[in-house]
DOMI-199071 format. One record per residue (C-alpha): residue in three letters; y, x, z. Coordinates in pm, whole numbers, padded with zeros to 5 digits, always signed. Layout:
# DOMI-199071
ALAYXZ
...
This chain:
# DOMI-199071
UNK+00004+00006-00011
UNK+00335+00145-00101
UNK+00577+00220+00202
UNK+00824-00034+00096
UNK+00566-00306+00057
UNK+00456-00219+00428
UNK+00797-00183+00581
UNK+00876-00532+00441
UNK+00544-00645+00594
UNK+00618-00503+00926
UNK+00975-00644+00965
UNK+00842-00999+00847
UNK+00548-00959+01104
UNK+00811-00955+01391
UNK+00968-01281+01270
UNK+00644-01468+01230
UNK+00524-01354+01560
UNK+00815-01423+01761
UNK+00868-01769+01603
UNK+00775-02045+01880
UNK+00448-02199+01794
UNK+00101-02305+01961
UNK+00009-01929+02013
UNK+00352-01857+02200
UNK+00292-02170+02404
UNK-00085-02084+02461
UNK+00033-01726+02584
UNK+00328-01855+02827
UNK+00095-02098+02982
UNK-00175-01841+03047
UNK+00098-01606+03186
UNK+00225-01867+03417
UNK-00110-01998+03536
UNK-00329-01701+03551
UNK-00112-01416+03578
UNK-00037-01127+03317
UNK-00366-00922+03341
UNK-00609-01235+03292
UNK-00348-01433+03077
UNK-00318-01160+02824
UNK-00665-01183+02741
UNK-00578-01508+02568
UNK-00358-01298+02319
UNK-00680-01079+02238
UNK-00865-01418+02150
UNK-00562-01520+01929
UNK-00592-01201+01732
UNK-00938-01210+01696
UNK-00884-01587+01567
UNK-00591-01462+01335
UNK-00837-01187+01178
UNK-01101-01459+01120
UNK-00833-01686+00934
UNK-00727-01377+00761
UNK-01073-01313+00609
UNK-01135-01651+00497
UNK-00792-01655+00314
UNK-00836-01321+00179
UNK-01176-01401+00024
UNK-01010-01680-00155
UNK-00743-01451-00261
UNK-00950-01199-00411
UNK-01114-01461-00630
UNK-00769-01597-00732
UNK-00644-01226-00815
UNK-00954-01168-01023
UNK-00937-01500-01227
UNK-00556-01472-01295
UNK-00281-01271-01213
UNK-00037-01541-01327
UNK-00202-01775-01093
UNK-00171-01516-00800
UNK+00212-01465-00899
UNK+00264-01860-00897
UNK+00091-01864-00543
UNK+00335-01591-00419
UNK+00640-01776-00514
UNK+00490-02083-00359
UNK+00441-01901-00055
UNK+00816-01828-00048
UNK+00918-02163-00097
UNK+00684-02276+00178
UNK+00832-02022+00423
UNK+01164-02145+00329
UNK+01070-02497+00389
UNK+00939-02399+00750
UNK+01249-02267+00832
UNK+01441-02557+00712
UNK+01219-02796+00879
UNK+01254-02598+01214
UNK+01647-02608+01187
UNK+01649-02960+01150
UNK+01396-03082+01413
UNK+01542-03209+01737
UNK+01325-02977+01943
UNK+01126-03057+02247
UNK+01136-02862+02590
UNK+00845-02657+02641
UNK+00604-02813+02880
UNK+00406-02568+03099
UNK+00207-02643+03388
UNK+00242-02411+03700
UNK-00058-02410+03908
UNK-00176-02197+04204
UNK-00318-01925+03963
UNK-00678-02098+03902
UNK-00962-01877+03801
UNK-01092-01855+03459
UNK-01348-01627+03298
UNK-01274-01381+03052
UNK-01471-01497+02769
UNK-01359-01834+02833
UNK-00999-01751+02795
UNK-01056-01534+02507
UNK-01265-01800+02348
UNK-00980-02039+02386
UNK-00757-01804+02174
UNK-00997-01781+01901
UNK-01053-02153+01874
UNK-00665-02197+01861
UNK-00637-02028+01553
UNK-00968-02132+01400
UNK-00898-02523+01434
UNK-00564-02496+01323
UNK-00520-02608+00967
UNK-00155-02492+00929
UNK-00285-02131+01010
UNK-00488-02126+00703
UNK-00179-02258+00486
UNK+00071-02022+00662
UNK-00191-01716+00593
UNK-00226-01838+00220
UNK+00150-01835+00189
UNK+00220-01489+00370
UNK-00056-01257+00259
UNK+00032-01259-00098
UNK+00375-01150-00059
UNK+00269-00790+00050
UNK+00002-00736-00190
UNK+00116-00518-00479
UNK-00091-00561-00827
UNK-00256-00254-00960
UNK-00322-00083-00620
UNK-00647-00109-00443
UNK-00681-00462-00249
UNK-00902-00355+00047
UNK-00647-00108+00197
UNK-00366-00337+00154
UNK-00566-00594+00324
UNK-00614-00376+00610
UNK-00260-00265+00648
UNK-00163-00621+00650
UNK-00419-00742+00896
UNK-00347-00433+01140
UNK+00028-00465+01101
UNK+00012-00848+01187
UNK-00222-00791+01485
UNK+00013-00530+01632
UNK+00307-00751+01633
UNK+00099-01054+01769
UNK+00000-00838+02048
UNK+00324-00704+02130
UNK+00521-01048+02119
UNK+00226-01210+02310
UNK+00256-00954+02592
UNK+00633-01055+02612
UNK+00566-01431+02612
UNK+00287-01370+02874
UNK+00492-01165+03108
UNK+00817-01351+03077
UNK+00661-01715+03086
UNK+00778-01797+03423
UNK+01125-01648+03386
UNK+01206-01780+03032
UNK+00997-02055+02949
UNK+01049-02277+03234
UNK+01438-02263+03153
UNK+01399-02422+02833
UNK+01390-02772+02988
UNK+01633-02962+02765
UNK+01610-03080+02406
UNK+01939-02887+02320
UNK+01807-02558+02451
UNK+01475-02597+02245
UNK+01694-02725+01943
UNK+01908-02424+01966
UNK+01592-02191+01963
UNK+01468-02379+01663
UNK+01758-02307+01470
UNK+01763-01943+01571
UNK+01394-01903+01459
UNK+01425-02136+01184
UNK+01728-01941+01028
UNK+01506-01604+01038
UNK+01206-01762+00859
UNK+01451-01857+00581
UNK+01590-01520+00602
UNK+01236-01409+00566
UNK+01160-01615+00281
UNK+01476-01477+00100
UNK+01401-01101+00174
UNK+01048-01153+00011
UNK+01190-01331-00268
UNK+01415-01024-00339
UNK+01140-00777-00274
UNK+00957-00946-00522
UNK+01218-00927-00791
UNK+01278-00549-00750
UNK+00927-00407-00734
């Protein structure tokens, strides 16, 4: 993978990981209820689930690339449009306060919390659609595909693990303060704008390489 393609992937991955979603709420809830050391294991499960979804999508992309380069390029532009749509939808949404349950640090098994993280990504159909939109943006035609897939998968896993560590550790201090619709709406607008910016950057990157 060319360095300029990877650095674009690296920058975009931070935006995707930071954007609030089911994974971030899951991590904050774990941090709040189980503490950081046990709660962070949920992030490990999220990454394993992410890699599984990644593999499923990549197999399909490989077929598309071999069948028709034109179809792959159409898919890439459709992915840019989808990311822009996600950002716009997030900006226009009213936003709802993050709902977390603070308990007395109940016990949970290691495999149970990891399994919950895996399942969260595996059963979410939006995750497959999102991956299908994102992965093609960083794949450069004419270069070996497998090393590029590895680079993208490892980059996404790295940013997810770092960001989820922050969500897990700061849950009690930050998440519980997002108690009003106005606060949640502001957060949605910020990350929605970042999604739209990522879509624009990816579109520009496509045009110049």
